[in-house]
N, C-alpha and C positions, 0 to 999 in steps of 0.2 A: 323599647325604651329608651330614651335620650340621655346626656345632665340631664336637660332640660324641660325635658318632654319624658311624662310618666304615662304609661296604659292600661296600667290594672288598676285597681280598688283599690284603693287602698287599707281595708280588709287585707288583701291579700298579699300586700308589702308589710303591712304588720307581719303575717303569720311568717314572711323567712323572715323579716327581723328579727323574732324572737325566738327562730331553730339558728339561726345563723348566729347569735347571742351566744346560744345556749350550744351550740354545736364549739366557735371558737369555744367559749370558759374551759369546756373539756377536754379540744386539741394544749390547752396551753398549759392543763393540770397538768393531762399526760405524759407530754413534753420534760417541766420541770420533775414530774416522776421518778420516769426514768433518768435521765441529768443525774440525778441523785445518788439510782443505781449503777447509774458507768465510773461515779467516783466511790463507790462501792460503797456505800451508803443506802440503808431501808428505811425509808424516811415513814412516820406513819401516816401513810394515805389522807387518811378521812383528816385529822389534820390540813395538810398540804390543802384539800378539797376547800376545805372550809376559810383560811386563810388566803389563799386565791378567791375564790367568793367574796369573800365584804371588797376583797384590795379592787378591784375590777366591776362589779355592781354600784361601789362608792365612787368610781371614776367614769361607769357608764353616765350613771343620774347626772353627772357636773356636769359630765361633758353634754347631754341630749339637753338637760336646762337653759344651762348657755348659749343653748343655738336660737329659743324665742326668754329666753330673757326678755325684763323690763317694755316683751310687748304684746296686744288684747289675745294675741296664741296661746300663751306661757302656761294656758291648762292643760296643752294639745299632748304631752308625753305624762298624765295622771295616769293612768295603764299602765306604761312600764314606767310606774314609780311602786303601781300595786303589783303588776307581775315581781321587781327586784323586792318588797317587802315580804313578799311569800316564798319567794324564794331564800331566798335567806335564815327568817325566822321554818318556816315547817320542811323544807326539802336538807340546804346544811342546818339547820335548828344549831346557829348559835349561839352563846353560851356570852353576851351580852351585856352589863349591869346595866341600869336604867341611866345612873349618870352620866354613861356611855352614848348611849343612842341618845340623849334630851342633852349633849354638847353636841356632839354630829347634827343634828335636827339647827340647832339655834345660829351653826353655821353655815347651812342651807341656807335659813331664813335668812343670817348678812348679807350673803349672795344675791339674793335674788334681793333682799330691803322692803324686807314685807314684816316686820317687829313691827308697823304700827298699825298696820292690819287683827281688827278682834277675829275673824274667820278662819286665818290662816295659823294661831292662834290655838284655835279651832282645829282645824287640819291636824297641827301638830301633836294632840291632844289620843284622837282618834286613831291616826299613824301609828303610834308609841301601844296602844290596845291591842288593834291589827294582833301591832309584832309577837307580843303575850300571846293573846289568845290563837292566835295559831300554834304555836309555841306548842298551849297546849293542847292542841287538838292532834299534830303526831307525836307526842306522848303518851296519849291515851286510842292509836292503834288498839281497832281488836278485829275486823274481817273485813277484806279485801274494798264489798260494794259499799260496805260501810261506811267502813272508812275516806269511801270517794266522795257519799252518803254527803257527811259530814265533814269533809274538804268544800266541798262544792256550797251548801247551804251559805256556811259558819262563811267563805271567805267573799261570799255575796252580799249576806248580808254589812258585815263591814265595808265594803268595797259599795252599794248605795248610799248609806252615813256619806262617807267620802267626797262621794261624787255629788253628793244633793251637802258639801259645805262645798268645794266646787264649781258648782252651780250657783249656787247664792254669792260665793265672789266673783266669784264673772259674767252674772245674770245672765244664763241659757237659757234655753228652752229646757221646758221637759220629753221634750220629740227628740232633743242631740242627746239630754241625759239616757233616757230611753237606752239607743243606740248605741253608749257607749257603754255601760249595763251590760248588755246585749252582747258585746264586740267583746267584755270584759270576764264574763263569763263562757268566750270563746275561749281565747288565750290561756284564761287555769288552767282549761280542759287540757286543753292538749299539750302545755308546760306536765298538769300531772300525771299522762302519759309515756310523754317522753322523755323526763328529770326519772321520773320513778324507774321508767326501764335501763333508763340509763344506769343509775345508780344499781339496781340489781343485778345488771352484769359487770358493774365494777365491782361487786361485794363476792360475785362471782370468783374471778378473778384472782381477786385478793387470795381468795378463800383457797382456790387453784396452787398460787402461787404460793400461799401459806404450808400448808404441804407436800408443795413437790420442794419445800428448799428448807423446814425446820424437820426435826425431828420429831416424832408427837410425845414418847413418855417425859422426854427433856427438855423440850419445845428450846432446844439447843440449834442451832446448820446443824444440819445431816450434812452426808457426804458429799452428795451433789453439789451444795451453793461450799463445798469447800472446793470441790476441786472447780469448776467454775473463778470461784475466790482466788487460789493463786495460783491460778492459766495466768489471772489478769496481773494479782503483786507481780506470781514472777516475770511476765513482760516487759511492767515499767522499772519494777528495781533493774531491771538487766541495760535495758537500752537507758535510762538515767547514771545508773552507777549509784542507787542508791541503796543502803543492809536493809536484807531480810532475813528475820530468823526463825524459823519454825522448830515450832516445838509439840513435839508425840507424848502420849503418856496413857498406860494402863490403873483402874487401878486394882492393887495388890491380890492376888487372894480371890478377886470377887469368886470364882466359884465354890472356894470353902464359903464364903458366904453366902451361895444358890443354898449348896448342901446342907449345909447346917441351921439356914434363918427358914427356907422358903424362897420360892424367886419372886412373891411380892415385897419377901423382904428388901430382896436384890433391888429391883425394883426402886425400890423404896431410898436406898444407899444412891442407886447413879440418879436418880430425880436431883433428890437434894445435894449430891458433890455438884451436879450439876451449876445448879441453882446457886449452890456458896461460890463457886469460884463466877459465874457471871453478875453477881452481887461484887467480888473481887476488879473485875476484871475494867467494872464501869469509874471507881475509884479510879485504876487505874492511870488506864484513859480509853473513853467514852470511843472509841473509834476501835479497841480492839474484838472479839468475837471470839467463843468456843464454838467447836465441833463435834460434834461426835459420830468419827467417823467409821465407829466398828461397836462389837458389844459394850466394853466395857473401855475403849477405848478411843480416847479427845485428842483434839488438836487442834492450837493454839497456830494464827499466822502473827509475829512480830513483823508489820511492815515499819522502815526506817526507822529499828531497833537492831545493830549490831548483838551479838549474843553476848558481850564481857553488860548491855545492856540490861537485857533481861532477860541477865541470869539473880536478879536481885528480886522480882519481880516474880522469876519461875518458884525461888526457892518459900519465897512471901508463899505460894500459895502453895508449894508443894506442904510446908509448915500447916497453914489452915488448915486445911485435909487430915493434915497427922495427927491438930487440935481436936477436930467436932468429935462428937457423940450425935449419931444419930436413934432416934430412941425411935423404935418400932416395934409393937404387938407386944409390950415389955422390957423390948432386949434393944442390948447399949452396946451397937458395932463400932467399933474404930477401924477405920482404916486408913492405906496407904497409898502413893501413887510413885511409881517408876518413873523416869522421862528421859525422853536422846532429844538434845538440843544441836541445831547445827545452823551455819549460814546461812547465807549465799556468797559463791566464789566465784572465782573471775574464769575460769577450766567448765565452771558447771554449764552445759546447753543444751539442757529439758528440764526438766520443771522432777520428776523421776530423777534426775543424779542428787538433787537434795533432800528428796523424799526419801533415798534408799537409804544415805550416811545417818539421816534422823533415824531412822527403822531399826538403825546396824547398834547406833548409841543405845536406843529404849532398849531391843534385847541382850544388850552389854548390861542395865541395866538391872536388866529381868534376871537375872545366869547369876551375876555377882552379889546377891539377897539382896537385890530389890531396895523399895525407899531409899532411892536415889536417885539425882541429876549423871548423867552424861553426856557433855559435850562431845559432840564430832566433827 
């Protein structure tokens, strides 16, 4: 192929175009997700893929349509419009309100200058129906092969209606519409297999990532995640001379809770203490995270905070745990925490230096009556 001549059939070029569009979308979303993680944030990957998918498909549809706008061939990207609506509704399951969809279509019609065509309005109505019907089909999936049959039959019927409207609008022959519909089936089938496999793979990776980085009992970050985040924050704060405060804390007399009320009660206290502090951190600073780094030991990294700035929040956390009453199996359990707090210092050459100092402060709190905060 050259810039001016293509020596492969339109079906083959369209297939590669479709796969390229999907692959580029997947590449972009993965890069954005990795960028978030590189900066210490763990975004909701489904929301990222959904939002990027919406912007991506709208931009692509506008781009390709502008290339043939106001020409006798302005119908040639109908299958791509079908591909886009199926991708957004069935695979991304976008939660778009009707009024939002109507505004988008009106803007598209304004761009095309098709407000005066009755068939354009009919196309818009069918398009909206296409979106919501495919979402309904996706929400009522049952079995792999049955899902594929429902997907294929529904999308083909709606595609046939859309092509019927387009055929009337541009006076296309039955032969052309038949082949376009066959090609639509071909594209939709390829998309089903390819996108479904990508999303299943992404779900598996997401599950593995979650399992690797989060504690199964408390659903907060685990020791593995702490090591990675601590390493990143230490290096960043060391090089930029920003403050970093490390908070280590234990739940006091946790063994007594297990021995007195049982291990299920102990798990309940761990889970609800973690939930209480996690909720508090959201109000303090959404960028802060709680880590479970041992049995009853937890850690918080106050990146960008001096010990004086973090101390007020640490006091609030300790007070909220002390005031909490954990009701489980008819028992009311009260707990407190012992805290070790320290700040990154100029003399600290490695992470172990600051961690050892925080650990020593924690054990000082525990040896001297517990339920207190020691700054090292």
